[in-house]
C-alpha positions as CSV (number, residue, x, y, z in Angstrom):
1,M,-81.3,-89.0,11.2
2,T,-78.6,-91.3,12.6
3,I,-79.1,-94.8,11.0
4,L,-79.4,-97.3,14.0
5,R,-76.8,-100.6,13.7
6,Y,-76.0,-103.6,15.3
7,D,-72.7,-104.1,14.1
8,D,-70.7,-106.5,16.6
9,R,-73.9,-107.6,18.4
10,V,-75.3,-111.1,18.3
11,A,-78.8,-112.0,18.2
12,V,-80.9,-115.4,19.1
13,I,-84.2,-115.2,17.5
14,T,-86.5,-118.1,18.2
15,G,-89.4,-119.0,15.2
16,A,-87.1,-117.1,12.9
17,G,-87.7,-119.3,10.0
18,R,-90.8,-117.8,8.5
19,G,-93.4,-114.8,9.3
20,L,-92.5,-112.2,12.1
21,G,-89.2,-113.8,12.8
22,R,-87.6,-114.0,9.4
23,A,-88.2,-110.2,9.1
24,Y,-86.7,-109.9,12.6
25,A,-83.5,-111.7,11.3
26,L,-83.3,-110.1,7.9
27,M,-83.7,-106.5,9.2
28,L,-81.2,-107.0,12.2
29,A,-78.7,-108.8,10.1
30,E,-79.1,-106.0,7.3
31,R,-78.0,-103.7,10.2
32,G,-74.7,-105.7,11.1
33,A,-76.1,-108.2,13.7
34,K,-75.0,-111.9,13.7
35,I,-78.2,-114.0,13.8
36,V,-78.5,-117.4,15.2
37,V,-82.0,-118.5,13.2
38,N,-84.0,-120.7,15.5
39,D,-86.7,-122.6,13.9
40,T,-87.6,-126.5,14.4
41,G,-89.7,-125.6,10.8
42,G,-92.5,-127.9,12.5
43,S,-96.4,-127.3,11.8
44,L,-98.6,-124.6,12.9
45,T,-99.7,-126.8,15.6
46,G,-95.9,-127.8,16.7
47,D,-95.8,-131.1,14.7
48,G,-93.0,-132.6,12.6
49,A,-89.9,-131.0,11.9
50,S,-87.7,-129.6,9.1
51,T,-84.3,-127.8,8.6
52,A,-85.1,-126.1,5.6
53,P,-86.8,-122.6,7.5
54,A,-83.8,-122.2,9.6
55,Q,-81.4,-122.9,6.8
56,D,-82.9,-121.0,4.2
57,V,-83.2,-117.6,6.3
58,A,-79.4,-118.3,7.1
59,A,-78.7,-118.5,3.8
60,E,-80.4,-115.8,2.8
61,I,-78.6,-113.5,5.1
62,A,-75.2,-114.9,4.2
63,A,-76.4,-113.9,0.1
64,A,-77.1,-110.5,1.4
65,G,-73.6,-110.5,2.8
66,G,-74.5,-111.2,6.5
67,E,-73.7,-113.5,9.0
68,A,-76.1,-116.0,10.3
69,V,-76.2,-119.5,11.7
70,A,-79.0,-122.1,11.6
71,N,-80.3,-124.0,14.7
72,C,-83.0,-126.5,15.0
73,D,-83.1,-127.1,18.5
74,S,-86.4,-126.8,20.4
75,V,-87.6,-124.1,22.9
76,T,-90.1,-126.6,24.6
77,T,-86.9,-128.3,26.6
78,A,-84.5,-126.7,28.8
79,A,-81.8,-128.7,26.8
80,G,-82.9,-127.2,23.8
81,G,-82.8,-123.9,25.1
82,R,-79.4,-124.2,26.3
83,A,-78.4,-125.5,23.1
84,I,-79.9,-122.1,21.3
85,V,-78.0,-119.9,23.4
86,Q,-74.9,-122.2,23.3
87,A,-74.7,-121.8,19.3
88,A,-74.5,-118.1,19.9
89,L,-71.7,-118.7,22.1
90,D,-70.1,-121.3,19.8
91,H,-70.2,-119.6,16.2
92,F,-70.2,-115.7,17.5
93,G,-68.9,-116.0,21.3
94,R,-71.2,-113.9,23.0
95,I,-75.0,-113.2,23.1
96,D,-76.4,-109.6,23.1
97,I,-80.0,-110.1,22.0
98,V,-82.6,-112.6,22.7
99,I,-86.3,-112.2,20.6
100,H,-88.6,-114.9,21.8
101,N,-91.0,-115.2,18.9
102,A,-91.4,-118.8,18.4
103,G,-95.3,-120.1,18.7
104,T,-97.6,-122.4,18.0
105,V,-101.6,-122.6,17.6
106,R,-103.6,-125.4,18.8
107,R,-107.5,-124.6,18.9
108,G,-110.0,-125.6,20.7
109,S,-113.3,-124.6,23.0
110,L,-112.4,-124.6,27.1
111,K,-115.1,-127.1,27.2
112,E,-112.9,-129.6,24.7
113,L,-109.6,-128.6,24.7
114,S,-107.1,-131.3,25.7
115,Y,-104.5,-131.3,28.8
116,E,-102.1,-132.2,26.1
117,D,-103.2,-129.3,23.7
118,F,-102.9,-127.0,26.7
119,D,-99.3,-128.1,27.8
120,A,-98.0,-128.1,24.2
121,V,-98.7,-124.2,23.8
122,L,-97.3,-123.5,26.9
123,D,-94.0,-125.6,26.4
124,V,-93.7,-123.3,23.2
125,H,-94.7,-119.7,24.3
126,L,-93.9,-119.4,28.1
127,R,-91.9,-122.3,29.1
128,G,-90.0,-122.0,25.9
129,A,-89.1,-118.2,26.7
130,F,-88.0,-119.2,30.1
131,H,-85.8,-122.1,28.3
132,V,-84.0,-119.6,26.3
133,V,-83.8,-116.5,28.7
134,R,-82.5,-118.7,32.0
135,P,-79.4,-119.3,30.1
136,A,-78.9,-116.0,28.4
137,F,-79.5,-113.8,31.3
138,P,-76.6,-114.7,33.3
139,L,-74.4,-114.1,30.5
140,M,-75.7,-110.7,29.9
141,C,-75.8,-109.6,33.4
142,D,-72.2,-110.7,33.6
143,A,-71.4,-108.8,30.1
144,G,-73.3,-105.6,32.0
145,Y,-75.5,-105.3,28.4
146,G,-78.2,-107.5,27.0
147,R,-81.9,-106.5,25.0
148,I,-84.6,-109.1,25.3
149,V,-87.9,-109.2,23.4
150,L,-90.7,-111.6,24.4
151,T,-94.1,-111.7,22.1
152,S,-97.3,-111.6,23.6
153,S,-100.9,-111.1,21.9
154,I,-103.9,-109.1,22.0
155,G,-105.0,-112.7,22.6
156,G,-103.0,-113.0,26.2
157,M,-104.0,-109.2,27.3
158,Y,-107.8,-109.3,26.3
159,G,-108.5,-113.2,25.8
160,N,-109.9,-114.9,22.8
161,R,-112.3,-117.9,22.0
162,G,-111.1,-121.0,21.6
163,V,-107.6,-120.7,22.5
164,A,-107.6,-120.5,26.3
165,N,-104.0,-121.9,26.1
166,Y,-102.6,-119.5,24.1
167,A,-104.3,-116.7,26.0
168,A,-102.6,-118.1,29.1
169,A,-99.2,-118.7,27.7
170,K,-99.2,-115.1,26.0
171,A,-100.6,-113.2,29.3
172,G,-97.9,-115.1,31.5
173,L,-95.1,-114.0,29.1
174,I,-95.9,-110.1,30.2
175,G,-95.1,-111.1,34.1
176,L,-92.1,-113.1,32.9
177,S,-91.2,-110.1,31.2
178,N,-91.4,-107.7,34.2
179,A,-89.5,-110.2,36.2
180,V,-86.6,-110.1,33.9
181,A,-86.9,-106.5,33.5
182,L,-86.8,-105.9,37.1
183,E,-84.0,-107.9,37.6
184,G,-81.8,-107.1,34.5
185,A,-82.3,-103.2,34.9
186,G,-79.1,-102.8,37.3
187,D,-76.9,-104.8,34.8
188,G,-78.0,-103.2,31.6
189,V,-80.0,-105.9,30.5
190,L,-83.5,-104.7,29.5
191,C,-86.7,-106.6,28.5
192,N,-89.9,-105.6,27.2
193,V,-93.0,-107.2,25.6
194,I,-94.0,-106.8,22.1
195,V,-97.7,-107.3,21.2
196,P,-97.5,-107.8,17.3
197,S,-100.1,-108.5,14.4
198,A,-99.6,-109.2,11.2
199,V,-100.9,-111.7,8.6
200,T,-98.7,-114.5,8.7
201,R,-99.0,-118.4,8.7
202,M,-100.6,-117.8,12.2
203,A,-103.7,-116.2,10.4
204,E,-104.7,-119.5,8.6
205,G,-108.3,-120.1,8.8
206,L,-109.1,-116.3,9.0
207,D,-110.8,-114.1,6.5
208,V,-108.4,-111.2,6.0
209,S,-109.6,-109.7,2.9
210,A,-110.8,-106.7,4.5
211,Y,-107.5,-106.5,6.9
212,P,-105.7,-103.0,6.1
213,P,-102.0,-103.7,5.4
214,M,-100.2,-106.1,7.9
215,G,-97.2,-107.5,6.7
216,P,-94.2,-108.2,8.9
217,E,-92.4,-105.3,7.9
218,L,-94.8,-103.3,10.0
219,V,-93.8,-104.8,13.4
220,A,-90.0,-105.5,12.7
221,P,-88.7,-101.9,13.4
222,V,-90.8,-101.7,16.9
223,V,-88.9,-105.0,17.6
224,G,-85.4,-103.8,16.2
225,Y,-85.7,-100.4,18.2
226,L,-86.3,-102.7,21.5
227,T,-83.1,-104.4,20.9
228,H,-80.9,-101.4,20.0
229,E,-78.3,-100.5,22.5
230,S,-80.1,-96.6,22.3
231,C,-83.5,-98.2,23.9
232,R,-83.9,-97.2,27.4
233,V,-87.2,-98.4,27.5
234,N,-87.4,-101.6,30.1
235,G,-90.3,-103.3,31.5
236,E,-93.0,-102.0,29.1
237,I,-95.4,-103.4,26.1
238,L,-95.4,-102.2,23.1
239,I,-98.3,-103.1,20.5
240,A,-97.8,-103.1,16.8
241,I,-100.8,-103.3,14.7
242,A,-101.7,-102.4,10.8
243,G,-99.1,-99.6,11.4
244,R,-100.1,-98.5,14.7
245,V,-97.3,-98.4,17.3
246,A,-98.7,-98.4,21.2
247,R,-98.1,-98.7,24.8
248,A,-100.4,-101.4,26.7
249,V,-100.2,-100.8,30.4
250,V,-102.2,-102.2,33.4
251,A,-104.8,-99.7,35.0
252,E,-106.3,-99.4,38.5
253,S,-109.1,-97.4,39.4
254,P,-108.7,-95.4,42.6
255,G,-111.0,-97.5,44.4
256,V,-113.1,-97.1,47.2
257,Q,-111.5,-97.1,50.8
258,R,-113.4,-98.2,54.1
259,V,-112.0,-99.2,57.1
260,A,-114.7,-102.3,57.1
261,W,-116.6,-104.0,54.5
262,T,-119.9,-106.3,54.2
263,V,-121.1,-107.4,51.2
264,E,-124.0,-105.5,50.8
265,D,-121.1,-102.5,51.2
266,V,-119.5,-103.9,47.9
267,A,-122.8,-104.0,46.1
268,E,-123.3,-100.6,46.9
269,Q,-119.7,-99.3,46.2
270,L,-118.9,-101.6,43.0
271,Y,-119.9,-98.8,40.5
272,A,-117.5,-96.3,42.2
273,A,-114.8,-98.9,42.8
274,R,-114.7,-99.6,39.2
275,D,-114.5,-96.4,37.7
276,L,-111.8,-95.7,35.3
277,S,-112.1,-92.0,34.8
278,A,-109.0,-91.4,36.6
279,P,-107.0,-94.4,36.1
280,L,-103.7,-95.2,38.3
281,V,-100.8,-97.0,36.4
282,F,-97.6,-98.2,38.4
283,P,-95.0,-99.1,36.0
284,A,-93.1,-102.6,36.3
285,V,-90.0,-100.8,36.4
286,P,-88.6,-99.4,38.6
287,D,-91.0,-100.8,41.5
288,G,-94.6,-101.1,40.3
289,H,-95.1,-103.9,42.6
290,A,-94.2,-101.8,45.6
291,D,-95.7,-98.6,44.2
292,H,-99.2,-100.5,44.2
293,I,-98.8,-101.5,47.9
294,R,-97.4,-98.0,49.1
295,Y,-100.3,-96.2,47.4
296,S,-102.9,-99.1,48.8
297,F,-101.2,-98.6,52.5
298,E,-101.2,-95.0,52.2
299,S,-105.3,-94.9,51.4
300,A,-105.6,-97.1,54.2
301,A,-103.8,-94.8,56.9
302,W,-105.7,-92.0,55.4
303,A,-108.9,-93.9,55.8
304,I,-108.4,-94.9,59.4
305,K,-107.1,-91.5,60.1
306,E,-110.4,-90.1,58.8
307,N,-112.7,-92.9,61.0
308,A,-110.9,-91.8,64.1
309,H,-111.4,-88.3,63.6
310,H,-115.2,-88.8,62.8
311,G,-115.6,-91.3,65.3
């Protein structure tokens, strides 16, 4: 089996001072990539700052014979995002890979969640992704190459109690990734979503005693492949949890087509309309948006034709 390496590639990894981000940085560096280790060193809620986490990982990479630079700019601002990307250009002269892994958690029931806590979490996860991708994307397109991985979560896919801010941000990242994938495909820039689950600082306060092995080392190889030049996957969602790697998709039921509806019709037909026994999947790339509309329009045309025939 050919060993997949990243020689001469430059990777920017946000939230790389601890947990999953650290695992990504160490793995890519070991395989030849030059790394911008970005981390503000803040708490789990995003408060405070320390240069130590980013510097420690950069030093660890250097001690192992790799190349890395620590960066402590915040993804929460456009200026911070630009500075993170500029660090790659200043130190290594290019940018090939962006992994947006930085994250915070501020818990609270929807009845109590403050506007400040809602915005603070979106600033790191969702706006943070845009702040880093926005300056990196045109550079990648001009170079004709790029690999971008954004981090969602099962909370973003399925929701979770007490973290409406986190769930909203993580769901938004899926839409952002699809847009990046569509716009970058023609220029060799691919973008995908990782939905990772690992026992890291994010698991603080949870009882993990009954969990199976769930270390970052079970997630890192999936992100590694998505950032490799041999990867052709684009606009997809990959899950990595407890050694299980899978693909997630948005699916639709075939539905029920009529030429006219009443509220009573909806009540009568809703079970059939919701029937997912034969699901439809319209992949984002190359054109899921148009495929969805095309299918619906063709279904409508068929219904109109049948109605006219029987009328």
